[in-house]
N, C-alpha and C positions, 0 to 999 in steps of 0.2 A: 294419358288416361283422361277421359272427360266424363262429365256427369257426376252423379252422386258416388261418394266413396262407398266401397262395398268390401266386405270381409266374409270369407267362408270359414265356418267353424267345423273341424273334424275332431271327434272325440272317441275315446274308448268308453262307449256307453255302459259297459259292464263294471266300471269302476265308479263308486259313489263320488270320489274326489273329482273325477273328470266331469261328472254331471253337475256338481256344485260350481265348479270353475267356469263351465260353459254358460251357466245362467248368469254368473257374475259378469263375465265378459260381454255377454249379449245385452245385459241391462246398461252397462257403461257405454258401450258403443252406440246403441240405439238412442240412449239419452243425449249423446253428442251429435246425433244426426247421421250416423253411419249406418248403412244397410247391412244386415246380417243375414247370412244364408246358413242353413244347416241341411245335412243330407237326410233324405226320406227314411232310410233304415234306422236312423238314430233319433229322429224328430220326437217320436213318442216318449222315449226315456229322457231326453234332454228337456223337453217342454220349455223352450226359450221363448218367452213372450215377445212378440213383434218380429220374430224371425221369419224369413221366407224359407219354405221347404222346397228343396230341389232334388232331382234324381241323382243318384251316386254314379255320375258319368263325367267324362272330361269337361263337358260343358258347364259343370257346376262352378268351376273356378274361372270361367270366362269373364274377363274385364274385372276381376277381383283385385283389389290392391294388395291383399295378403291372404294366405291360408294359415290360420292359427290351429295348431295341432295339440290336443290335450291327451297325453298318454305316453307310451314308451316309444322306443325306436321303431317297433313294429307298426305302430300307429302312424308314425311319421312316413314310413316307407309306403303304407297304403295311401296316405294323402298325397305323396309324391306322384302317384299314377294319375291323380286328378290335376295337380298343379303344373306338372311339367309340360303338357301340350299347350296350356294357356300361358306359360311363362310367368306364372304368379309365384312369388317368393313364399317360402314356408317359415313360420316361427314356431318352434317347438317348446311346449311347456312340459317339463319332465314329471310324469306321474307313474313312471315305470321303475325299474331297478337301477340300471346304469344310465340309460338315457343319454348316450354320448352325443347324439345329434341335437339334443334339446338345447336351446339357448338360455332358457330361464327356469326357475323353480316356482312352485305354487305360492310360497310365501311372498314373492315379489311380483304377483300377478298384477295387482293394481298398478304398480309403477310401470310394468311392461305395457299395459294398455295405455297409460298416460303417454309413454314415449311414442307409441304407435300413432295416437291422436295428434301429437306434435310433430309427427314424421321425423323423429330423432332415431333413425335406424339406417343402416347401410345394408346393401345386398351383395352377397358373394356367390359366384357361380361354382358349382361342384361338377367335376368331370363324371360322365356316365360311360357306360359301354353298350354297344349295339351287339347283339348275339344272333347268329344265323345257325340253323341245324340243317345239314344236308344228308341225303341218302341217295347213293348212286348218282351223285352230282345234282340231284334235284333238291331245291329248298323246300323243306317240310315244315319249318317254323321259324319265325323271326320275332324277337322280343328285345328287351333292354334291361339294364339294372343300374342302380345307384351304387350299391355296395359290391355285389359279386355275382358271378355265374359259376355254379359248381356242377361238375360231373361226378356222380356218386354211385357206388354200388347199390344194387337192389337188395340182395339177400345179405343178411348180417354175417352168415357163416362162410361167405365166399368173397374173394377179392375181384375187382374188375381189372382187366388188362387193357391199357391204353398206350398209345404212342402220341407224343407231343411234338408241336412244331412251332417255330418262330419265323415269321416272314418267309414262309414257303420252304423252309429247310427243316428236316427232322432233327428233334433235340434228343429225346430219350424215350425209352419204352419202360413202362412201370407196371408192376402188379401192385395195386394199392386200394385204398378205401375210396379214393377220388382225387380230383384236382380242383383247386380253387383259382379262378381268374377274377382278380379284384382290382378296384380303383383305390386311389389314396384314401377316399372316404371309407371304403370297405376294409382298409388295412387294420382298423381297430375292431372289426367284427369277426366273421368266420375265419378269415385268413390269419388273424392274430392267434385265435385258438389253435389253428393248425400249425403254428410255429413261424408264421410270416413276420416280416419287419413292419413297424409302424412307420408310415410315411406321412409327413406334414402335408396338409391340404393344398398348399400353394405349389407343391412339387407335382409336376404332370408326369405320370408314369402309369404302366400296367404292371400287375403282379401276377406271377404264377406260382402257386404253392401246392406241392403234392401233399396228400393226406396219408400218412402211415405207409409210405411206399417202401417196398422190399427192394432196396438198391442202395448202392454206395453213393451214387450221384442222385441225391433226392432233396437238395436244399432249396429254399425259396428263392425266387429270382425276380429282379425288378428290370423291366425293359422299357424301351422308348415308348412314349404315348402314340407314336406313329406306327408301331409295330402291329402286326396281326398275329394273334395267338390262335392255335388250333389244338383240339384234343380229338383224336380218333379212337373210337371204342372198338377193341379187337374182340372182346368176349369176356367171359368170367374166368376166374383164376382156376388152375388145375387142368389136367389133361382130360378129364371127363366132366361133362355137364350133367350133373346129377340133379334130378327133381325129387323134391320131398313129396311124400305121399299126399295126394290131394291138393297139391299146390301148383297153380299155373304160373307161367313166367311171362311177363308182359315185355321184358327186354332185358339186355345185359346190364343197363345202367339207367340213370335218370338224371335230367338236368333241372336244377332249380335256379331261378334268378330272384335274388333278394328274399329267398325262402317263401315266395308267394306264387311264382308262376312255374308250372312243372311241364316238362316234356319227356316222355319215355324215349330211351335210345336203344334200338336194337343193335346187335353186332354189325359193324361197318358204318355206323353213324358217325358223322364228323360235326364238331361244334367249332365255329369260328368266332372269335371275340376281337373287337376293335373298338377304338375310341368312339364314343357316342356322338351323333350329329347334334344332339340337343342336350344341354346341361340341365341340372336341377339348381334352382336358385334358393338360397338360404338367407333369411334376414338375420342380422346381427344388431343388437341393441347398441345405440351410441353411447349411452351413459348408464350409470346405475349398476346394481348387482346382477351378474349373470348367473348361469348355472354353476359356475366355479367358485362364486362367492367373491370375485374380485370386482373392483370398481373400474369403470371406464371401458369395459369390454376386455374380457380376458384373452390372453394369447392361447395358442393350441397347447403350448408347454404347460400352462396353468391348468388347462382342461384335463390333460393327462394326469397331473399330480392329484387333482381333486377327484376324478372319476375312478382312478385306480388305487387311491389312497397311498401314493408313493411317499416314501420317507425322505424328507428334505431338511430334517433338523441338523443344525450345524452349518447350514449355508449362510455365508456372510455377504456374498455379492460383491460388486465392484465398490471399492472404497473411494 
């Protein structure tokens, strides 16, 4: 990276805490000679003096040393859409509820900025997934996800019928509410709520987790990161496809990627999931208190304990 150091700020502008924090960060960075960018849709609310206003497009993070995200995991997933093409690392400041992807908390914001200015941080790559939708063999949509791609039913009163596949071989047919195909990063998100296992970030794997499947074989599965997962939509549950009065049906199911990108799936649609060609980069602070409250950069185990409030009283550790 050459030239002047540049940081992109992405904030949940609807939260007063995010607005205050954005102004604090902008003041500290510009005062230290670092160029600050803010997105045009947020600029009016943030009012960061001295910041450059840029369009909310992937070019916003081009040549940026870091993307600082103020909000919850949803805001970080939005920022990942900008940071991933540019290869810029993300640093999350938790202003949401759980904020599992965030590295720091608002009360340590000044210290986090200092460590950024001193370049006391490391960058880790998080695996993503590339997703393709086919209809009659023709690709109709292609996208990606950091957390998960889900195939879900459209109507709450009906199940969706799917058949799943791993590496070109059929696995099982389910009548269910949906199927989650997740990364290790996504194992603490929707896949976890659906009963899937938690996978440590350094483990490279793909997860397939059925949602409320009516079947004896319907447990979560962890497969090789080189595998290709597929979910084929057969139709909606039941022998008769009933329509409610006045209701139109756009498809048998819907696919969501990270809860942000939607594709309607008619009967016969096929969703293929494989390891992503480009990872998402997350910044980890080298020292100081992180989002878990531990010094020196907390481990993933510490993050689980802190975020989920796990009981560890009585633990004595290695003597």
